[in-house]
Every structure is written in structure tokens, then in C-alpha cells.
C-alpha positions in Angstrom: 18.7 12.0 -2.6 19.8 12.0 -6.3 17.6 11.4 -9.3 20.7 10.3 -11.2 20.9 7.2 -9.0 17.2 6.2 -9.5 16.7 3.2 -11.8 12.9 3.0 -11.1 10.5 5.2 -9.3 6.8 5.2 -8.5 4.9 8.5 -8.7 1.5 8.8 -6.9 -1.0 11.4 -8.0 -4.2 12.0 -6.1 -7.8 12.9 -7.0 -7.4 16.6 -6.2 -4.7 16.9 -8.9 -6.7 14.9 -11.5 -10.1 16.7 -11.0 -9.3 19.9 -9.0 -12.5 21.7 -10.0 -14.8 18.7 -9.6 -15.9 19.0 -13.2 -14.0 16.1 -14.7 -10.4 15.7 -15.5 -8.1 18.7 -16.0 -4.6 18.8 -17.2 -3.9 22.1 -15.3 -1.7 20.5 -12.7 -0.9 17.3 -14.5 1.3 18.9 -17.2 4.2 19.5 -14.9 4.0 15.9 -13.5 3.9 14.5 -17.0 7.0 16.5 -18.0 8.8 15.2 -14.9 7.9 11.6 -15.8 9.1 12.2 -19.4 12.4 13.7 -18.2 13.0 10.8 -15.8 12.4 8.3 -18.6 14.7 10.3 -20.9 17.4 10.0 -18.2 17.0 6.2 -18.2 14.8 6.0 -15.1 11.8 3.7 -15.3 8.5 5.2 -14.0 5.4 3.6 -12.6 2.4 6.0 -12.2 -0.2 5.3 -9.5 -3.1 7.6 -10.3 -6.2 8.1 -8.2 -9.1 10.1 -9.6 -11.6 7.8 -11.3 -14.5 8.6 -9.0 -13.6 12.4 -9.0 -13.3 12.3 -12.8 -16.7 10.7 -13.4 -18.7 12.5 -10.7 -19.8 15.3 -13.0 -21.6 12.9 -15.3 -24.1 12.0 -12.6 -26.8 14.0 -10.8 -25.4 16.1 -7.9 -25.8 14.0 -4.8 -24.4 15.2 -1.5 -23.6 11.7 -0.3 -23.6 9.3 -3.2 -24.3 5.6 -2.5 -21.6 2.9 -2.9 -23.2 1.7 -6.2 -23.2 5.3 -7.5 -19.5 5.7 -6.6 -18.7 2.5 -8.5 -20.6 3.9 -11.5 -18.6 7.2 -11.2 -15.4 5.2 -11.1 -16.3 3.2 -14.2 -17.2 6.4 -16.2 -14.2 8.4 -14.8 -11.5 5.8 -15.4 -11.7 6.1 -19.2 -11.5 9.9 -19.0 -8.6 9.7 -16.6 -6.6 7.4 -18.9 -7.4 9.6 -21.9 -6.2 12.7 -20.1 -2.9 11.1 -19.2 -2.5 9.7 -22.8 -2.8 13.2 -24.2 0.1 14.4 -22.0 2.6 11.7 -23.1 4.3 11.0 -26.4 5.0 7.4 -25.4 2.6 4.5 -24.8 1.0 3.8 -21.4 -0.9 0.8 -20.1 -3.7 0.5 -17.6 -3.5 -1.9 -14.6 -6.5 -2.0 -12.2 -6.0 -4.0 -9.0 -7.8 -4.7 -5.7 -6.4 -5.6 -2.4 -7.7 -9.1 -3.1 -5.2 -9.3 -5.9 -2.3 -7.9 -3.9 -2.8 -10.1 -0.8 -3.0 -13.3 -2.8 0.7 -14.3 -3.3 0.2 -15.9 -6.7 -1.7 -12.8 -8.1 0.8 -10.5 -6.4 3.6 -12.2 -8.3 1.5 -11.9 -11.5 1.2 -8.2 -11.0 4.9 -7.9 -10.5 5.5 -9.7 -13.7 3.1 -7.5 -15.6 4.7 -4.3 -14.3 8.2 -5.5 -15.3 7.1 -6.7 -18.7 5.5 -3.3 -19.4 8.6 -1.4 -18.3 10.9 -3.7 -20.3 8.9 -2.8 -23.4 9.0 0.9 -22.8 5.3 1.4 -21.6 4.3 3.5 -18.7 2.2 1.4 -16.2 -0.7 3.5 -14.8 -2.1 1.8 -11.8 -5.3 2.5 -9.9 -7.5 0.6 -7.5 -10.4 -1.0 -9.3 -13.1 1.1 -7.6 -15.8 0.0 -10.1 -15.9 -3.6 -8.8 -14.0 -3.7 -5.5 -15.8 -4.3 -2.2 -15.0 -3.2 1.4 -13.4 -6.6 2.0 -11.2 -6.4 -1.0 -10.2 -2.7 -1.2 -7.0 -1.0 -0.1 -9.1 2.2 0.5 -6.5 4.8 -0.4 -3.9 5.1 -3.2 -1.2 6.3 -0.8 -0.9 2.8 0.7 -1.5 1.3 -2.7 1.4 3.2 -4.1 3.7 1.8 -1.4 2.6 -1.7 -2.2 3.2 -1.0 -5.9 6.6 0.5 -5.1 7.5 -2.7 -3.2 6.2 -4.9 -6.0 8.1 -2.8 -8.6 11.4 -3.0 -6.6 11.5 0.8 -6.9 14.3 3.0 -5.6 12.0 5.9 -4.7 8.3 6.7 -4.1 7.1 10.2 -4.7 3.7 11.0 -3.2 2.2 14.2 -4.7 0.1 16.0 -2.1 -1.7 19.3 -1.8 0.9 20.5 0.8 4.7 20.7 0.6 5.1 17.8 3.0 4.8 16.8 6.6 4.5 19.8 9.0 4.7 20.0 12.7 1.1 21.0 12.7 -1.7 21.4 10.1 -0.4 24.3 8.0 -4.0 25.2 7.0 -4.9 25.9 10.6 -1.6 27.0 12.2 0.6 29.9 10.9 3.5 28.6 13.0 3.5 25.2 11.4 7.0 24.2 10.2 7.9 21.9 7.3 9.9 18.8 8.4 12.5 18.3 5.7 13.7 14.8 6.6 12.4 11.9 8.7 14.7 9.1 9.6 12.4 7.3 12.1 8.6 7.1 11.8 7.4 7.1 15.4 4.1 7.8 17.1 5.2 11.4 17.4 5.4 11.6 13.6 1.9 10.1 13.3 0.6 12.6 15.8 1.5 15.4 13.5 -0.8 14.1 10.8 -4.3 15.5 10.4 -7.2 14.4 8.3 -7.8 14.7 4.6 -7.5 18.3 3.4 -9.0 17.6 -0.1 -12.8 17.3 -0.7 -12.3 14.7 -3.4 -9.6 12.4 -2.0 -9.8 9.5 0.4 -6.4 9.9 2.1 -4.8 12.4 4.4 -1.4 12.9 5.8 -1.7 9.9 8.0 -2.2 7.5 5.1 0.9 9.1 3.4 2.9 8.4 6.5 1.6 4.8 6.5 2.7 4.5 2.9 6.1 5.9 3.7 6.6 3.4 6.5 5.7 0.6 4.2 8.1 1.9 1.5 11.1 2.7 3.6 11.0 -0.7 5.3 11.6 -2.1 1.8 14.6 0.2 1.3 12.6 2.7 -0.8 13.3 6.4 -0.1 10.0 8.2 0.0 9.0 11.8 -0.5 5.8 13.8 0.1 5.8 16.8 -2.2 3.4 19.5 -3.3 2.0 18.3 -6.7 0.3 21.7 -7.3 3.6 23.6 -7.4 5.3 23.2 -10.8 8.7 24.1 -9.2 8.5 20.9 -7.2 9.5 18.8 -10.2 12.3 21.1 -11.2 13.8 20.7 -7.8 13.4 16.9 -7.9 15.3 16.8 -11.3 18.1 18.8 -9.7 18.4 16.3 -6.9 16.9 18.7 -4.4 14.3 17.9 -1.7 11.2 20.1 -2.2 9.2 18.5 0.5 9.7 15.8 3.2 12.1 13.0 2.6 11.7 9.7 4.5 15.0 7.9 4.5 14.9 4.1 4.0 16.0 1.4 6.5 19.7 0.5 6.5 18.6 -3.1 6.4 15.5 -3.5 4.3 13.1 -6.3 4.9 13.3 -9.3 2.6 10.7 -9.2 -0.2 8.5 -12.1 1.0 8.6 -10.8 4.6 7.7 -7.3 3.5 4.7 -8.7 1.5 3.6 -10.8 4.5 3.9 -7.8 6.9 2.6 -4.9 4.8 0.5 -6.3 2.0 -1.0 -9.6 2.9 -4.3 -9.1 4.9 -5.1 -11.0 8.0 -8.2 -13.3 7.6 -8.2 -14.8 11.2 -6.3 -15.1 14.4 -4.5 -17.9 16.3 -4.4 -16.9 20.0 -1.8 -18.4 22.4 -1.2 -18.2 26.1 0.2 -15.0 27.5 3.4 -16.8 28.6 4.0 -18.3 25.2 7.7 -17.7 24.5 8.7 -20.1 21.6 10.7 -18.7 18.7 8.3 -19.0 15.8 11.1 -18.5 13.3 13.0 -21.6 14.5 12.5 -24.5 12.2 12.3 -27.0 15.0 9.7 -24.9 16.9 6.3 -25.6 15.4 3.1 -24.1 16.6 0.8 -26.9 17.7 -2.9 -27.1 18.5 -1.8 -27.4 22.2 -0.3 -23.9 22.0 -3.5 -22.4 20.6 -6.1 -21.5 23.1 -8.6 -19.9 20.6 -9.2 -19.5 16.9 -11.0 -16.4 15.6 -12.3 -15.7 12.1 -13.1 -17.9 9.1 -10.1 -18.6 7.0 -8.9 -21.2 4.5 -5.7 -23.1 4.0 -3.1 -20.6 2.6 -4.8 -17.5 4.1 -2.8 -15.2 6.3 -3.5 -15.3 10.1 -2.3 -13.2 13.0 -0.6 -15.1 15.8 -1.1 -13.2 19.1 -1.2 -13.6 22.8 -4.4 -13.4 24.8 -3.3 -10.0 26.1 -3.3 -8.6 22.6 0.5 -8.8 22.0 1.0 -9.4 18.2 3.6 -12.0 17.6 3.5 -12.8 13.9 1.6 -12.9 10.6 1.9 -16.2 8.9 0.4 -18.4 6.2 -2.0 -20.9 7.7 -1.6 -24.6 6.8 -5.0 -25.3 8.3 -8.5 -23.9 7.7 -10.3 -22.4 10.7 -12.9 -25.2 10.4 -10.3 -27.9 10.8 -8.6 -26.1 13.7 -12.0 -25.8 15.5 -12.6 -29.5 14.9 -9.2 -30.5 16.3 -9.4 -28.2 19.3 -12.9 -29.6 20.1 -11.6 -33.2 20.4 -11.4 -34.3 24.0 -9.0 -37.1 23.0 -5.7 -35.2 22.7 -4.0 -38.3 21.2 -6.4 -38.0 18.3 -5.7 -34.3 17.9 -2.0 -34.9 18.0 -2.2 -37.7 15.5 -4.3 -35.5 13.2 -1.7 -32.8 13.3 1.2 -35.2 12.7 -0.4 -36.3 9.5 -1.3 -32.8 8.3 1.9 -30.9 9.5 2.5 -27.7 11.5 -0.2 -25.0 11.8 2.2 -22.5 10.2 5.5 -22.8 8.3 8.7 -21.1 9.3 9.1 -20.2 5.6 5.9 -18.2 5.5 6.0 -16.1 8.6 6.8 -12.5 9.5 7.6 -11.7 13.1 6.0 -8.5 14.2 7.5 -5.9 16.5 6.1 -6.4 20.0 5.0 -2.9 21.1 
């Protein structure tokens, strides 16, 4: 790794760094991060900041509740978001811009492209984009749920060279370092396997929503797009000195040699499945071939409620996942066609409407 070769990076900062004492925002740990961002910009590297912390920042303004309701958390986010942005603004001598998104925005291709354009326009005009999930309005159906995975989606949308995830530990350990004295830091990961996931524990912060597992998920999303990813200790000021020197202070996840194409990456890692098309267990057609079109005869079951343009999962009856694809049919129409006893009628209907999915809007999944 070398910071001198970075043209654009995404830095992810979690709630524990924003509000470490659960009494609103604190600049205690943010100053070193802000200086790092300023130094990167001074070296000609564009920076996008993904900052959690709106709920944690606003919590102290409400009565102490052990388990706040969903509506109360939304209110905390609404109150804390302003404080969080104000805290960051105090630490920078250049302008920043707030961008609040939901998974509903990211999984819709048109809105996703709009987010990309906004990020690039802000960067081109010298502003620092500060991105967070819009916790004040999002619902379970529309939320990413953690800003680790959000940061990977943002890194892909930003065409970033590197993603730096600031954690409360130095990186990925062989075991939970808070519980095991013999835990060893893994300096580099070239392949994210089930063994790597097995090393991840739960969240170690009382105010965050992610743990090491979500950070590994984020790393997997990022490296498949050709983005080198690091998990580092955001509480240690020396972390950022080492990064500026081109050193690895935590765990480095090396990117794929052959990154996924942008639209395939979006379909695989960002677009959310709204339904399923289930085929026979012996289905063996190549869904990427232009002359191989999935027909209603191939589909033995349709699950979920989805509209034209939504993403669906194509899988076998035994659970084997074949592909994620944009559906050219609604679930209602597919049910109607499949219910027709007259197969000639069903085939004529499909010939008029076209294939169920298009070879230009499909991402083949690894069959595990």
C-alpha cells in the first residue's frame, strides 16, 4: 500500500469515535482523523467521509431509556445529525457537504447513479462529502443497517482506490483480543474465506451497530471492486501517521486482480433482492448467454412481491443461488402466466413481453 498512489479514498468513522462518552459529540478522537483527511487532500488525494454517530450524538438530549423505541432512535438521529456535522465542520478549514442516503436510494439504479454524480460534483469543487445513513427516516425495509457495509457501497460508487475503516481495535485478530491474551493481529488478508469470517466476533462498542463481521463483509464488497481495504484503530493517533508514511497499522485486505465490472458489482453487492424465481434442480442453461433466455417454462415457483425493474434472485429448488437479475416482469404477471393451463397462451404472452430477465442486467453468483 502507498498513500502516494491514492487518488481517492473513503474513510469510515464509527459511533464510538464520534460519541465515546455517550454525552454527545466529542472531538477527542476525531482531531487525528481530521488531520489525516486534511493531509490527504493536501497531497492531492480526494476524500469521502462516511460518518456514523447521529443516534449516539443525539442520545443525551433525551431521557435515559435502556432500550429506546424505533421512533425514539429516529428522533435521536434527527437531533444528533446536526451536532455531528457541526463537530466535523469545526475540525476542517475547508467546506464539507452532507449527504444522507438509505438502502432504498442505493439499490435503485437511477438514484444510485444520482448519488455517484453528486459525490463526484462535490469532490470536483473541493468539498468533502460526509455521508451517513438517513436514520431519522429510514425503515427496516430500506436501511443498510450498518455503516461498514454502507462505506463499501460508497467506496464502489466513488470509484475509490482505498477504503479505511476506523475501528476500536487494530484490525482483524485470530481471536477476540478483548477476551484472549494470545490473539494475534493478522496484517494482511488476500482471500476472505469462511475461516476469516469465523474469526470475527460481535460488536465491541456499546453505541455502534457493527462488529468485526460487518467490517469483513464491507472489505469483501470493496476488494471485489478493486479497492484495497484496511481495518485500523481509530482511537490510536499514530495510526494515521503510519498511513501517511505508507505503512500498514492494522489489517490490509488486498483487492481482486480482476475486479468486477461496475454494473455487476452494483447488482451483486448493492441491489437488494425483492423476490425469487425458482427453477428445477437440474437447470443448467448459461444465463449469461444472449440466446439463452429464462422462460416461464423454466420457472417452477415465484416468491415475493416485486415490480418490473426490481432485482430478483434466480435459484434452484435445492437452494443453489444462480444469479441476481433485473426482472422484466412483475410477480403478479408471472403468477398469472404460470397459472394458465393453456401453455400456448403463456408462451404467446411471453413472446410479446420479452424474456423474464435480460442478459445485460444479470450478475452470476458463485455456486457454493
